[in-house]
FIZA-693632 format. One record per atom (N, C-alpha, C, CB): atom name; y, x, z. Coordinates in steps of 0.02 Angstrom, whole numbers, plus 50000, padded with zeros to 5 digits. Each point is the difference from the previous one (the first is absolute). Glycine has a CB too. Example, Ala and Ser with C-alpha at 12.3 -4.5 7.8 and 13.67 -1.06 7.14 Angstrom:
REM residues 2
R, atome, yy, xx, zz
R, N, 49716, 50660, 50390
R, CA, 50059, 49955, 50000
R, C, 50060, 50045, 50000
R, CB, 49941, 49905, 50062
R, N, 50112, 50077, 49902
R, CA, 50059, 50042, 50003
R, C, 50055, 49961, 50037
R, CB, 49968, 50059, 49892
***
This chain:
REM residues 136
R, atome, yy, xx, zz
R, N, 50333, 50698, 48713
R, CA, 50035, 49980, 49939
R, C, 49949, 49990, 49945
R, CB, 50104, 50063, 50035
R, N, 49899, 49976, 49913
R, CA, 49952, 49995, 49945
R, C, 49955, 50061, 49999
R, CB, 50082, 49931, 49933
R, N, 49855, 50060, 50081
R, CA, 49955, 50057, 49999
R, C, 49968, 50011, 49932
R, CB, 49977, 49980, 50121
R, N, 50019, 49966, 49839
R, CA, 49971, 50006, 49933
R, C, 50046, 49964, 49950
R, CB, 49882, 50006, 50047
R, N, 50136, 50029, 49900
R, CA, 50044, 49974, 49948
R, C, 49964, 50000, 49933
R, CB, 50101, 50041, 50063
R, N, 49897, 49901, 49904
R, CA, 49975, 49998, 49931
R, C, 50061, 50004, 49955
R, CB, 49896, 49932, 50031
R, N, 50108, 50119, 49927
R, CA, 50054, 50009, 49953
R, C, 49974, 49982, 49931
R, CB, 50053, 50091, 50071
R, N, 49971, 49853, 49901
R, CA, 49980, 49978, 49933
R, C, 50047, 50030, 49949
R, CB, 49952, 49891, 50046
R, N, 50021, 50145, 49905
R, CA, 50041, 50033, 49950
R, C, 49979, 49981, 49929
R, CB, 50017, 50095, 50079
R, N, 50032, 49911, 49875
R, CA, 49985, 49985, 49930
R, C, 50029, 50051, 49951
R, CB, 49997, 49880, 50031
R, N, 50031, 50174, 49995
R, CA, 50028, 50052, 49958
R, C, 50073, 49990, 49981
R, CB, 49887, 50014, 49957
R, N, 50144, 49932, 50065
R, CA, 50070, 49986, 49984
R, C, 50046, 50038, 50047
R, CB, 49968, 49887, 49955
R, N, 50097, 50113, 50028
R, CA, 50050, 50030, 50044
R, C, 50004, 49962, 50065
R, CB, 50065, 50038, 49901
R, N, 49922, 49897, 50097
R, CA, 50002, 49958, 50060
R, C, 49943, 50019, 50048
R, CB, 50051, 49906, 49933
R, N, 49891, 50108, 50040
R, CA, 49945, 50020, 50044
R, C, 50010, 50071, 50025
R, CB, 49923, 49922, 49938
R, N, 50112, 50120, 50024
R, CA, 50016, 50067, 50025
R, C, 50046, 49996, 50061
R, CB, 49988, 50047, 49883
R, N, 50061, 49908, 50114
R, CA, 50043, 49989, 50059
R, C, 49960, 49972, 50059
R, CB, 50099, 49980, 49923
R, N, 49854, 49976, 50062
R, CA, 49958, 49973, 50053
R, C, 49958, 50055, 50031
R, CB, 49996, 49888, 49942
R, N, 49980, 50159, 50017
R, CA, 49961, 50056, 50026
R, C, 50042, 50044, 50046
R, CB, 49931, 49998, 49895
R, N, 50131, 50013, 50087
R, CA, 50045, 50039, 50043
R, C, 50008, 49967, 50068
R, CB, 50060, 50042, 49899
R, N, 49952, 49892, 50100
R, CA, 50010, 49964, 50063
R, C, 49936, 49996, 50041
R, CB, 50090, 49933, 49945
R, N, 49854, 50058, 50022
R, CA, 49936, 49998, 50036
R, C, 49987, 50068, 50032
R, CB, 49955, 49913, 49919
R, N, 50062, 50140, 50046
R, CA, 49992, 50068, 50028
R, C, 50043, 50010, 50061
R, CB, 49974, 50042, 49886
R, N, 50089, 49935, 50111
R, CA, 50046, 50006, 50056
R, C, 49973, 49960, 50060
R, CB, 50097, 50015, 49921
R, N, 49881, 49924, 50066
R, CA, 49973, 49958, 50053
R, C, 49938, 50031, 50031
R, CB, 50045, 49899, 49942
R, N, 49911, 50129, 50016
R, CA, 49939, 50032, 50025
R, C, 50016, 50060, 50043
R, CB, 49939, 49960, 49899
R, N, 50111, 50079, 50081
R, CA, 50019, 50059, 50039
R, C, 50028, 49979, 50068
R, CB, 50024, 50063, 49895
R, N, 50017, 49885, 50106
R, CA, 50030, 49976, 50062
R, C, 49948, 49972, 50048
R, CB, 50105, 49976, 49938
R, N, 49847, 49987, 50035
R, CA, 49952, 49964, 50042
R, C, 49933, 50036, 50006
R, CB, 50055, 49896, 49966
R, N, 49937, 50159, 49998
R, CA, 49935, 50035, 50000
R, C, 49946, 49958, 49968
R, CB, 50034, 50060, 50104
R, N, 49984, 49903, 49844
R, CA, 49954, 49953, 49968
R, C, 49956, 50033, 49947
R, CB, 50083, 49911, 50021
R, N, 49861, 50057, 49968
R, CA, 49955, 50018, 49945
R, C, 50020, 49956, 49941
R, CB, 49904, 50034, 50079
R, N, 50098, 49996, 49860
R, CA, 50020, 49963, 49940
R, C, 49943, 49998, 49950
R, CB, 50120, 50033, 50018
R, N, 49869, 49908, 49953
R, CA, 49955, 49993, 49944
R, C, 50043, 49984, 49939
R, CB, 49902, 49961, 50073
R, N, 50100, 50084, 49879
R, CA, 50036, 49988, 49937
R, C, 49952, 49964, 49954
R, CB, 50076, 50103, 50014
R, N, 49944, 49838, 49963
R, CA, 49955, 49956, 49964
R, C, 50030, 49980, 49933
R, CB, 49955, 49957, 50109
R, N, 50007, 50051, 49837
R, CA, 50023, 49983, 49933
R, C, 49947, 49957, 49965
R, CB, 50068, 50106, 49993
R, N, 49955, 49838, 49979
R, CA, 49955, 49957, 49961
R, C, 50017, 50007, 49926
R, CB, 49989, 49918, 50097
R, N, 49962, 50104, 49864
R, CA, 50008, 50005, 49928
R, C, 49978, 49933, 49970
R, CB, 49981, 50127, 49999
R, N, 50066, 49838, 49971
R, CA, 49985, 49934, 49973
R, C, 49970, 50004, 49930
R, CB, 50093, 49953, 50069
R, N, 49858, 50002, 49918
R, CA, 49967, 49997, 49936
R, C, 50005, 49929, 49973
R, CB, 49921, 50093, 50033
R, N, 50083, 49901, 49902
R, CA, 50000, 49935, 49968
R, C, 49930, 49984, 49975
R, CB, 50120, 50013, 49966
R, N, 49855, 49927, 50046
R, CA, 49932, 49982, 49978
R, C, 49999, 49973, 49929
R, CB, 49972, 49976, 50118
R, N, 50067, 50053, 49837
R, CA, 50001, 49977, 49931
R, C, 49963, 50050, 49956
R, CB, 50111, 49941, 50019
R, N, 49844, 50034, 49940
R, CA, 49960, 50042, 49956
R, C, 49970, 50059, 50036
R, CB, 50073, 49967, 49906
R, N, 49887, 50018, 50143
R, CA, 49973, 50052, 50042
R, C, 50049, 50012, 50056
R, CB, 49937, 50054, 49905
R, N, 50067, 50006, 50120
R, CA, 50047, 50016, 50053
R, C, 50051, 50050, 49974
R, CB, 49912, 49977, 50089
R, N, 50150, 50004, 49914
R, CA, 50054, 50044, 49978
R, C, 50040, 50022, 50060
R, CB, 50006, 49942, 49889
R, N, 50000, 50123, 50121
R, CA, 50035, 50027, 50058
R, C, 50074, 50003, 49985
R, CB, 49899, 50067, 50033
R, N, 50141, 49892, 50004
R, CA, 50072, 49997, 49988
R, C, 50036, 50064, 50018
R, CB, 49993, 49879, 50022
R, N, 49981, 50159, 50026
R, CA, 50033, 50061, 50023
R, C, 49975, 50062, 49964
R, CB, 50015, 49946, 50110
R, N, 49943, 50046, 49839
R, CA, 49969, 50058, 49969
R, C, 50052, 50048, 49971
R, CB, 49900, 49930, 49974
R, N, 50095, 50132, 50046
R, CA, 50042, 50053, 49973
R, C, 49956, 50060, 49990
R, CB, 50105, 49957, 50057
R, N, 49916, 50088, 49900
R, CA, 49961, 50060, 49990
R, C, 49999, 50039, 50065
R, CB, 50029, 50004, 49877
R, N, 49913, 50019, 50141
R, CA, 49993, 50039, 50062
R, C, 49984, 49956, 50060
R, CB, 50078, 50083, 49952
R, N, 49933, 49852, 50044
R, CA, 49983, 49954, 50054
R, C, 50021, 50026, 50068
R, CB, 49904, 49960, 49932
R, N, 50161, 50046, 50079
R, CA, 50028, 50026, 50062
R, C, 49984, 49953, 50059
R, CB, 50093, 50055, 49935
R, N, 49885, 49974, 50120
R, CA, 49985, 49961, 50060
R, C, 50063, 49997, 50042
R, CB, 49877, 50035, 49998
R, N, 50161, 49911, 49994
R, CA, 50064, 49991, 50034
R, C, 49993, 50005, 50075
R, CB, 50038, 49928, 49905
R, N, 49911, 50039, 50123
R, CA, 49991, 49998, 50072
R, C, 49986, 50070, 50028
R, CB, 49956, 49883, 49991
R, N, 50002, 50156, 49975
R, CA, 49984, 50068, 50023
R, C, 50061, 50045, 49998
R, CB, 49883, 49985, 49960
R, N, 50158, 50008, 49988
R, CA, 50060, 50041, 49994
R, C, 50049, 49986, 50057
R, CB, 49986, 50001, 49876
R, N, 50025, 49935, 50140
R, CA, 50044, 49982, 50055
R, C, 49971, 50022, 50067
R, CB, 50043, 49902, 49934
R, N, 49891, 50091, 50073
R, CA, 49967, 50023, 50061
R, C, 50010, 50075, 50011
R, CB, 49915, 49908, 49987
R, N, 50081, 50131, 49959
R, CA, 50011, 50072, 50005
R, C, 50071, 50015, 50023
R, CB, 49915, 50019, 49909
R, N, 50134, 49944, 50065
R, CA, 50070, 50010, 50021
R, C, 50009, 49984, 50074
R, CB, 50038, 49971, 49883
R, N, 49932, 49974, 50140
R, CA, 50006, 49982, 50071
R, C, 49963, 50050, 50045
R, CB, 50009, 49880, 49966
R, N, 49933, 50143, 50011
R, CA, 49961, 50049, 50038
R, C, 50040, 50064, 50010
R, CB, 49893, 49951, 49955
R, N, 50145, 50069, 49993
R, CA, 50042, 50060, 50004
R, C, 50055, 49993, 50053
R, CB, 49976, 50022, 49879
R, N, 50041, 49916, 50138
R, CA, 50051, 49987, 50051
R, C, 49969, 49990, 50069
R, CB, 50071, 49948, 49912
R, N, 49863, 50063, 50093
R, CA, 49967, 49996, 50065
R, C, 49974, 49931, 50019
R, CB, 50072, 50091, 50033
R, N, 49925, 49863, 49918
R, CA, 49976, 49933, 50014
R, C, 49924, 49998, 49992
R, CB, 50110, 49950, 49960
R, N, 49857, 50015, 50086
R, CA, 49928, 49989, 49993
R, C, 49990, 49946, 49948
R, CB, 49977, 50033, 50121
R, N, 49993, 49984, 49822
R, CA, 49999, 49955, 49943
R, C, 49935, 50004, 49962
R, CB, 50123, 50012, 49992
R, N, 49858, 49932, 49978
R, CA, 49945, 49997, 49953
R, C, 50022, 49956, 49942
R, CB, 49912, 50017, 50092
R, N, 50050, 49984, 49854
R, CA, 50019, 49959, 49943
R, C, 49939, 49964, 49972
R, CB, 50094, 50078, 49974
R, N, 49921, 49868, 49991
R, CA, 49946, 49961, 49969
R, C, 50028, 49964, 49939
R, CB, 49942, 49984, 50111
R, N, 50017, 50013, 49837
R, CA, 50020, 49965, 49939
R, C, 49946, 49949, 49983
R, CB, 50065, 50102, 49958
R, N, 49957, 49838, 50025
R, CA, 49955, 49946, 49980
R, C, 50015, 49980, 49928
R, CB, 49992, 49958, 50119
R, N, 49959, 50015, 49848
R, CA, 50010, 49969, 49934
R, C, 49986, 49926, 50009
R, CB, 49968, 50106, 49935
R, N, 50077, 49853, 50039
R, CA, 49991, 49927, 50008
R, C, 50033, 49965, 49942
R, CB, 49997, 50010, 50125
R, N, 49979, 49930, 49860
R, CA, 50030, 49961, 49947
R, C, 50071, 49979, 50017
R, CB, 49886, 49960, 49968
R, N, 50155, 50036, 49981
R, CA, 50070, 49981, 50007
R, C, 50005, 49935, 50039
R, CB, 50028, 50058, 49892
R, N, 50018, 49940, 50157
R, CA, 50012, 49940, 50039
R, C, 49968, 50000, 50068
R, CB, 50008, 49941, 49895
R, N, 49945, 50105, 50117
R, CA, 49965, 50003, 50064
R, C, 50029, 50053, 50047
R, CB, 49898, 49960, 49942
R, N, 50150, 50078, 50035
R, CA, 50027, 50056, 50038
R, C, 50024, 49980, 50070
R, CB, 50032, 50051, 49893
R, N, 50007, 49896, 50116
R, CA, 50022, 49983, 50068
R, C, 49943, 49988, 50048
R, CB, 50101, 49950, 49949
R, N, 49848, 50015, 50029
R, CA, 49942, 49987, 50044
R, C, 49963, 50065, 50017
R, CB, 49989, 49885, 49949
R, N, 50006, 50160, 50003
R, CA, 49966, 50063, 50012
R, C, 50039, 50042, 50050
R, CB, 49953, 49997, 49883
R, N, 50114, 50003, 50112
R, CA, 50042, 50037, 50047
R, C, 49991, 49973, 50071
R, CB, 50083, 50024, 49908
R, N, 49920, 49910, 50099
R, CA, 49993, 49968, 50066
R, C, 49931, 50013, 50028
R, CB, 50082, 49911, 49967
R, N, 49867, 50085, 49992
R, CA, 49932, 50014, 50024
R, C, 49992, 50072, 50021
R, CB, 49956, 49911, 49924
R, N, 50073, 50135, 50039
R, CA, 49997, 50071, 50017
R, C, 50034, 50013, 50067
R, CB, 49999, 50031, 49878
R, N, 50057, 49935, 50134
R, CA, 50036, 50006, 50064
R, C, 49956, 49977, 50057
R, CB, 50110, 49983, 49942
R, N, 49853, 49962, 50048
R, CA, 49955, 49975, 50052
R, C, 49944, 50050, 50013
R, CB, 50025, 49882, 49967
R, N, 49944, 50143, 49980
R, CA, 49944, 50047, 50008
R, C, 50022, 50065, 50033
R, CB, 49947, 49950, 49899
R, N, 50113, 50072, 50086
R, CA, 50028, 50062, 50028
R, C, 50023, 49989, 50072
R, CB, 50035, 50037, 49885
R, N, 49978, 49901, 50134
R, CA, 50027, 49985, 50066
R, C, 50074, 50014, 50004
R, CB, 49889, 50026, 50049
R, N, 50145, 49966, 49895
R, CA, 50072, 50015, 49996
R, C, 50041, 49955, 50045
R, CB, 49984, 50039, 49884
R, N, 50066, 49990, 50147
R, CA, 50047, 49963, 50041
R, C, 50059, 49976, 49959
R, CB, 49966, 50067, 50100
R, N, 50044, 49963, 49841
R, CA, 50055, 49983, 49955
R, C, 49982, 50022, 49930
R, CB, 50085, 50012, 50094
R, N, 49941, 49951, 49857
R, CA, 49995, 50018, 49930
R, C, 50070, 50020, 49977
R, CB, 49900, 49920, 49978
R, N, 50106, 50138, 49990
R, CA, 50064, 50022, 49974
R, C, 49994, 50002, 49924
R, CB, 50025, 50069, 50105
R, N, 50024, 49901, 49862
R, CA, 50000, 50000, 49926
R, C, 50070, 49991, 49974
R, CB, 49885, 49953, 50000
R, N, 50124, 50066, 49938
R, CA, 50066, 49995, 49968
R, C, 50006, 49935, 49961
R, CB, 50006, 50124, 49992
R, N, 50056, 49861, 49989
R, CA, 50014, 49941, 49959
R, C, 50060, 50015, 49956
R, CB, 49953, 49923, 50087
R, N, 50050, 50042, 49858
R, CA, 50057, 50008, 49955
R, C, 50062, 49963, 50024
R, CB, 49920, 50014, 49906
R, N, 50071, 49945, 50146
R, CA, 50057, 49965, 50029
R, C, 50020, 49936, 49965
R, CB, 50038, 50109, 50036
R, N, 49916, 49861, 49927
R, CA, 50015, 49935, 49969
R, C, 50008, 49948, 50054
R, CB, 49936, 50031, 49896
R, N, 50103, 49917, 50088
R, CA, 50008, 49946, 50048
R, C, 49935, 49961, 50007
R, CB, 50123, 49991, 49972
R, N, 49874, 49964, 50076
R, CA, 49939, 49963, 50013
R, C, 49975, 49959, 49940
R, CB, 50035, 49995, 50120
R, N, 50011, 49971, 49845
R, CA, 49979, 49959, 49944
R, C, 49971, 50041, 49943
R, CB, 50088, 49918, 50032
R, N, 49946, 50134, 49943
R, CA, 49969, 50040, 49947
R, C, 49935, 50033, 50022
R, CB, 50113, 50020, 49953
R, N, 49884, 50002, 50111
R, CA, 49939, 50030, 50025
R, C, 49943, 49950, 49999
R, CB, 50067, 50076, 50071
R, N, 49948, 49862, 49947
R, CA, 49950, 49948, 50000
R, C, 49977, 49984, 49929
R, CB, 50049, 49953, 50105
R, N, 49999, 50040, 49849
R, CA, 49984, 49983, 49931
R, C, 49962, 50056, 49965
R, CB, 50101, 49929, 49997
R, N, 49916, 50134, 50018
R, CA, 49968, 50056, 49967
R, C, 49937, 50023, 50035
R, CB, 50112, 50034, 49960
R, N, 49875, 49939, 50099
R, CA, 49938, 50017, 50035
R, C, 50002, 50069, 50031
R, CB, 49941, 49928, 49922
R, N, 50113, 50091, 50109
R, CA, 50008, 50065, 50032
R, C, 49942, 50015, 50048
R, CB, 50124, 49989, 49989
R, N, 49848, 50071, 50005
R, CA, 49947, 50021, 50045
R, C, 50025, 50001, 50072
R, CB, 49948, 50069, 49908
R, N, 50112, 49958, 50101
R, CA, 50029, 50003, 50067
R, C, 50009, 49930, 50030
R, CB, 50058, 50107, 49969
R, N, 49967, 49848, 49990
R, CA, 50010, 49931, 50023
R, C, 49935, 49969, 50023
R, CB, 50096, 49989, 49920
R, N, 49851, 50021, 50043
R, CA, 49935, 49972, 50018
R, C, 49971, 50033, 50063
R, CB, 49980, 49973, 49879
R, N, 50028, 50093, 50127
R, CA, 49976, 50035, 50060
R, C, 50036, 49973, 50061
R, CB, 49974, 50103, 49933
R, N, 50091, 49885, 50061
R, CA, 50038, 49972, 50056
R, C, 49971, 49934, 50025
R, CB, 50103, 50056, 49955
R, N, 49873, 49904, 49998
R, CA, 49973, 49934, 50018
R, C, 49928, 50002, 50023
R, CB, 50078, 49951, 49918
R, N, 49884, 50099, 50059
R, CA, 49929, 50004, 50018
R, C, 49985, 50041, 50063
R, CB, 49977, 49988, 49879
R, N, 50066, 50060, 50136
R, CA, 49986, 50047, 50053
R, C, 50005, 49969, 50070
R, CB, 50042, 50089, 49925
R, N, 49913, 49933, 50118
R, CA, 50002, 49979, 50071
R, C, 50034, 50053, 50042
R, CB, 49895, 49934, 49984
R, N, 50120, 50124, 49987
R, CA, 50037, 50053, 50035
R, C, 50069, 50005, 49968
R, CB, 49893, 50063, 50029
R, N, 50155, 49967, 50008
R, CA, 50067, 50008, 49972
R, C, 50000, 50039, 49935
R, CB, 50046, 49995, 50115
R, N, 50000, 49988, 49841
R, CA, 50008, 50036, 49936
R, C, 50071, 50027, 49999
R, CB, 49916, 49926, 49939
R, N, 50090, 50140, 50054
R, CA, 50064, 50033, 49996
R, C, 50014, 50011, 49926
R, CB, 49988, 50055, 50114
R, N, 50063, 49910, 49860
R, CA, 50017, 50004, 49929
R, C, 50060, 50046, 49991
R, CB, 49955, 49884, 49980
R, N, 50037, 50166, 49978
R, CA, 50053, 50050, 49988
R, C, 50029, 49989, 49930
R, CB, 49943, 50082, 50076
R, N, 50124, 49915, 49921
R, CA, 50034, 49993, 49935
R, C, 50023, 50068, 49977
R, CB, 50038, 49884, 50027
***
């Protein structure tokens, strides 16, 4: 089935649900999970971190700890990239990890609004060479 799962997270409720499902899938299949988070930056007036919060919480590490507590073999990684490159970074990370599937959440917008708004999930679906499991 799936021996390696790349779980793309962004800190939203949708990605929390995706983490739950990825954990369930990993437990059933005995899969290894890579929890992956891309912190987007805007290249305006230097580099401005869009996700900047006090304390700079590592979303991927926190989710990895939760999955590890459930007995899942898991690691985490966080990247910084300019806004708009996130889908390509996720797909490239899946290739480098040797993922059999990418798991990620979505807000559930229809295809047209997702296309117009540039949904990360929508772009990953089109760029990925491995299956993408989208959780609402």
